[in-house]
N, C-alpha and C positions, 0 to 999 in steps of 0.2 A: 504494500500500500504506500502511496505517496502521501507525505505529510503536507497539509495545507500551509502555504506560506502566509505569514502575517502581512496584511496589507499595510503599507506605510500610512501613518496618521496624517491626515490632511490638516494643514495649518488653518486655524480659525481666525478670521479677521473680526476684530471687535472694535466697533465704533463707539466712542464715548463722547457724549456732548456735555457741555457745562454752561450753566446760565451765567450771565454777566455778573450778577451779584455774588455768586459763589466764586467765580474766577478772580474777583477783586481780592478775595481772601479776608481773613479775620485775624487780627493780632491777639495773641494770648501770651501772658507771662506767668500763668499758673495753670496747672492741670491737676485735676482730681480724678482718681480712678477707684471705682468700686466694682464689686462683682458678686454674682450669685453662682450657683452651680451651672446655670444655663447661659449666662452672658456677662460680658464686661461692659461697663459704662464709663466712657471717657468724657469728662466735662472740661471745657477749655474756657478760661476766664481772663479778662484783661483788667488788671487792677491799676488804677491811676494813682500817682503819688498824691498824698495829702487828702485822699478821699476814703471815708470809712465804709462806703458801700460800693458794691460792684454786682455784676450779674453774669450768669453763664452766657457766653457768646455763641457757643456751639456745643452740641452733645452728639457723640458717636457711640452707637451700641453695636457690639460685635459678639459673635459666638467665641467661646474660648479658643477654638482652633484658628479662627481668623485673627484673633488678638495675638496668638503665638506667631502666626505668619507675619503680622505687622511688626512684632518685636524683632524677628529675624531680619526682615527687610530693613528696618531702621538701623540695626547693628551693622549690616552690610553697607548701607549708605554712609554711616558714620565713619567706617574704615576708609572708604573712598574719599570722603571729605577731608579727613585728617591726613591722608596720604598727599592730597593736593594742596592743602592749606595749613597744615601743621596741627599738632595735638591741641585739643580743647581741654584746658585745665579748669576744673570745676572746684571752687573752694567749698569746704564744708559749710553748711548753713550756720548762720549766727542767730542767736536768740532761740526762739522756739523751733523745735524740729518740725518738719512738715506734718508729721503725724499728730502733733500737739496743737495745731492751729484750730481755733474755734471758727467754724463756718456756720452762719445762720442763714 
């Protein structure tokens, strides 16, 4: 008997559209991450200096598998960035640790 040869996979062309408002982007200088057994919730916040209040600018909800894929993609992109532009040194937080911030 002859074995059936696997057909080569066809490349799938994916067209992604983006609205102008989304394409403009949103500035965030704080992110908060929460999770359940079914999903990860990423809240992105822009905190302005000398302001006691802020609000979530964007929320992204992902499955745990997609959150892990995003983590790996971000690590890969960070390696490429640092190779091109130099290592990013992040100083340890001063004052309250991120886990100790009070968010209302």
